N, C-alpha and C positions, 0 to 999 in steps of 0.2 A: 828752219834756216832763217837767217836775218840778212836780207840782201842789201841792207843799208838804206840811206836816205837818197833815193834816186831822183833825178830830174825828170819828172813826168807831168803829163796833163793833170793827173790826180792831185798834185800839190802845187799847181800853178807854176811849175818849173822853178821851184825854190830849192830843190835838192842839189847836193854837191857831187853826186856820183852820176856817171852816164848810165844809161840802161844796160849797156854792155858790161860795165863794171859790176852792176848789181846782179846781173845774170850769172856771173862767173861762179859764185858760190853754189847756185842752183845746179849748174851743169856739173861742177865738181862732185857734189854730193849725189847727184842722179847717176853718175857713172862709176861710183865706188864699187869695189869688189865685195863679195860676200863677207869678207873679213873686216870690212870697214866699220867705223863707229856707228852705234845706234843708240836710240833712247836719250839723245841729248839735244841741245840747242846750239847751233853753230853759226858763226859769221865767217867772213873771208879770213879773219885773223885766227880762227880756231874755235874751240869750245867757249861758250858764253855761260857763266854761272847764272842760275836762276833758282 
């Protein structure tokens, strides 16, 4: 999962997403059902090619 560029201490608060916005994809993916997507790379916008 790619939580995006969050505004945190780690990047000296230069990120453009809040911590809550960055956590949204993590929570969504952690609560998917057994039929959810697997084996991919995902951002808040959906699958990310790699």
